N, C-alpha and C positions, 0 to 999 in steps of 0.2 A: 273682642272680649265682651262677655255678657254677664251682668250682675243682676239677676232676677230676684227680687225680694218678695217671696210668697209665703213666708213663715207667719202664720196667724196665731201661733201659740202665745206670743208675747201679748200682755195686756196693755202695753204702752202703745200710744198712737204714734205711728211713724210719720214724722213731719219732715218734708224736704223743702229747704229754703234755697232758692236759686238767686245768686248774686253775692257780691262782696262789698257793697257800699253801705250807706247809712241805713237804708230801710232793712237790708238783710241783717246787719249786726244788731240793730235795735230789736228786731223780731226775735233773734236768738237770745239776747239778754232778757227781754221781757218774758219769754216763755220759760227761761230758767227760773225767774222769780215767781211766775204764776203757776207753773205746772211741771216743775222739774221731775217729779216722781211719776208723771203720767204720760210723758212724751219721750220719744227717741228721735233726736234731731240729727239731721245731716245738712251740710251746707255745700252746695255745688257752685264753685267759683273758678273762673279761668285764670285769675291772677292770685299772687301769693301775698299781696299786701293791700292795706287800706290807706289811701292817701287823703289827707285832710284838705280837700280841694278848695274850699272857700278862701284859704290863705295863700293860694298860688298867685292871687292878684298882686301881692307885694313883691314877688320875685323879680320882675323886670326892673325894679327900682333898687336892686341889690340889698334888699332886706333878707332876713333869714327865710329859707325855703319852707314850704309846707311840710308838716310832719308826715312820716311814713311809718305805719304800724304793721308788723307781720300779722297776717290773718290767723295762722295756725294756733298761737297761744290764746288769742281772744276766743276763737271757736271752741278749742279744747277746754278752756276755763269755764265755758258755759255748759260743758257736758255734751258737746256736739262733735260730730266727725266732719272733717273737712275733706272734700273730694275735689281735686284739682282737674277740672274738666269744664266744658262749656255746653250749654243747652242747644239742641238742634230743634226738637219738636216735642210736643206733648200728646200723649194718647189718653184722653180723659176716660174713655170707656174701660181700658185696662188699668188705669191709674199707674201709668208708667211714663217716665220721661226718657228721651233718647239724646245721647250726647255726641260730641264730635269724636270722642274716643271710642265710639261704638258700644257704649254701655247702655243697658236698660236698667233704670233705677226706679223701683216701686215706691209708692207713698200711700198713706192714708189721708194726708192733707198736704197740699202743695202751696207754697208761697212764691210768687213771682216778683222778685225785687231786682229787676234787670237794669233799671235805669233807662235813659233815653239816648237816642243817637244824635250826635252833634253834626249838623250839616251847614256849611257856609251858604249864606243867602246871596252874597254879592261877590262877583269875580274880581272887581277892582277895589277891594278893601281888605285890610287885615282882619281876620275873624278871631274873636275872642274864644279861646279854647282852654279851659282850666286844666286839661291834661298836659298841655305844653305851653303854658303862659309865657315863661321866660324865653323859650325858643322863639316864640312868635313876636314878642314885643320888646325884647331887650335892645335890639338894634334901633328901634324907633326912639326909645328913651335916650339912648346914647346920642342920637342925632339931635334930639331936643336940647340936651346938655351942651352940645357943640354949636348950637345956633343954626343948624342946617334945615330946620323945619319952620316954615313961615306961618302955618296955621294947621289946626287939627279939628276934625269933626268926629264925634262919637255918635254912632247911628244905631238905632234899633229898627229891625224890620217890622212889618205889620203884625206878623205872628211871632212875637218875640219870646225869647227865653227869659229866665229870671233877670230882671233889669238891674239889680243892685251893683254888679261888677262894672257896668257901664259908667255909673256915677263915681264909683271908687277910682277907676282908672282916670277919669276926667279930673277929679279933685287932686289926686296924687300927681298927675302930670302938671297941672297948674302950679302946685306947690313946688315941684322940682324946677320948673321954668322960673318961678319967682326967686328961688334961692340962687339961681345962676344969673340973675339980673336980666332975664330975657322977657320981653313983652311979646307974647305969642297968643293971638286970638284962639280961643277954644269954644266950640259949639257942641251942644248935645241936641240931637234931633230924634224925637221919639213919638210914637203914636199915643202915648199917655196924655190924658187931659192936663196933668200937672206932674211935677217931678215925683217919682215913686208914689203915684196916686194909689197904688194897691194898699198902702198903709193908711189911707184916710187923710182928711183935710189937715189936721194939726201937724202930723208928721210931714206931709207934703210941703206945708208952709215953712217948716223948719229947714227942709232940704233946699227949698228955693232961696232962703236967706244965705245958706252956705254957698250956693252957686253964685249968688250975687257978690258975696264977699270975695270969692275967688275970681271974679270977673269972667265967669263962664256964661255965655249966652245960651238960652234954651229956646228951642222951637218945638212946641207941643202940638198934639193932634195932627201929626205929620206922617205921611206915608211916602216912603223914599224909594227911588230907583237910582242906581249908580251906573250910568251908561259908559263912562270912561274914567280913567284914572284922574282923581282929583275933582271930578264933577258930580254934583248931587242934584237930583231933580226932586223937589218937594211938592207934594200934592196934599190937599187941594191948592190950586193957584198956579201950578206949573212954574214954581219959583226955582231958579237955578243958582246954586252955590258953587264957588270954586275955592278949594282948600288944598293945602300942601299934602296932607295925609288923611286917610279915612280909616277909622277903626269901627268895626261893626259887631254886634251880637250875632250869634248864629240862630238858625231855626232848629227846633228840636222835633224829632220824629220818634214814634214809639218803636219798640223792639220787634213788632210784627211777628209774634210767636205763632208758628204753625200749630194748628190744633186748638187754638183759643179764639173765640169770637172777639173781633177788634172793632174799635170805633174809628173815627176819622184820623188819618195820618199814622195808623199803626199802633195807637195807644190801646191799653186794655181797659175796657169799661167795667167798673165795679159799683156795688151798691154802697150804702152808708156804713156798712160793716166790713168793707174791703173784699167782698165775695164776688167772684165772676159768675154771671148768670149761666145756667144750663150746662154746667161743667162738673157737677159734683163738688167735692170739697177742695176747690181751688180758689186761692185768694191772691191779691196783688197789692203792692204798696210802693210808694215812691214815684220817681219820674216816669216809670213805665205806665202808670195809670192815666186815665183821661182827665184827671183833675188839672185845671189850667195852671195852677201855681206850682212851679218846679223849684223847690227850696228844701235844703236839708232838714230844717226843723219840721216842716210840713210832712216830709217823708217819714220822719220819726213818729209823728203823731198818727199817721196812717198805719205804720207798723204796730203801734201800741193797740190800735183798734183791732187789727188782724190777730194779734197775739191773744187778746181777750176772747175773740171769737173762737180761736182754735183751742184755748184752754177750756172753754165751755164744751166744745165738741169732745174733748178728752175726758170730760166728766167732772171738771172743777166747778164748784158751786159759785158761779160768778155770772152777773148780768152784764153782758157786753154793752159798752156805750158806743153810740154811733159817732161818726167823724164830725167834729165841729172845730174847724181850724182856727188856731190862734198863732199868728206869726210874730216872731221876734227877729229883728234884723240888726246886725252890727255893721254900721256903715264906716268903713275905713277911710280916713282922710289923710292929709299929709302931716297932721299933728294928732290930736286926740280923736278917738272914734266917737261916733254918735250912735245912740241906741233908739230903735224904733219898735213899737209894739202895736198890734191892731187885731181885733176880732175880724173874721172874714165871714161875710154872708152874701150870697148871690154874686160872688166874684169881686166884691168891693169891701174895703176896710172901713171899720167904724170904731168908736172908742179908742182912737189912736193916741199914742204918746210918743214924744220925741225929746231927747235930752242927752246930757253927758253922763248920766247915771243909768245903769241897766235896771230893768224891772224883773230879771230872771236870774236864777242861780243854779249851777255854777255859770259864771259869765263865759260864754264861748260863742263862736260863730254859728255852730250848730246846736241849737237849744233842743236837747233830747232827754227824755226822762231817765233813760238807762245809759245810753252811750256817752252822754256828756260827762257825768260823774265818773264813769269807768275810765275814759281817756284822761280826765284830770288826775285821777289817782295814778295812772301809768306815768304821766308827765312828772308828777311829784316824786315818784320812785326813782325815775331816771335822774332827776335833779339831785336828789339825796345821794344817789350812788356816785 
């Protein structure tokens, strides 16, 4: 089947958004606000729902599961069309994308919000995967409760993904063991100079205090190999640790889109306005880009930048602002969460804040200008119903 969009009679800019995650939905909602009467939007996504993945970290502990939201009403409510298919490759010269369903879909502006590919780094470790968190870790937490686990190490590879879930799992596991009256050593091994160093010194110090209170040992500036089950080699120093279980963050790789120039590990290189070089009106946002920090709130900020750029392309009188990341993090613990905020420059956090009160609103795991209040309203409606 072929769907060739060649009608140029419409004055609206045809925008095709590829993906069904945070960056894609934030782009749709932002464009609805900025340029609804100037754009004709389509969303190409292989799945029919949006999963609030940052909350899956609680599922192995028998807390309520992460929310699932049908994509169709969100996309339709923003005045866009949802196409249930997956991207195969992009033809920038013809301004057409090719799909697994053998469609050709034309565009005037293309947004690639594909996310990253999760890949286990270590064979002899349980890999954190927020697409199947409960399936992966529920058995481990049950073994902790029954006293079958003598010790656990939570490990980050040298090229790590977003580190926050590693600390959340360690803190919640320590809390569960304490509740069961079990004295179980827990260690976090990470290449970071200090705990959650990306948030800057003040926040990192606050996290270090939390770890100390939970009796969680930390080994920083460490690069790890896991040659066998229960064995960890820490470098520099060739230090060997032996633990009962090992839980590790994955490595992330880019989507490696055919037809698009890529940077290292398959990620999409973009400028400060989210535009891909030498490809015409193609933009990218979220984990698919080569920006080092992979986090929902950051993805949303990239999407807002892209939406402003496309709105200007569509003729809206707006001066697009370049990407200047501000990260908000909600650190889940076994009791009350902690809230971290930092400006990011040169890959490092500064002006950091840490405490029991959030600095953003609405309070959510994913701090997004459009998506966060939208989902909060949906949740309120469901509660009222």
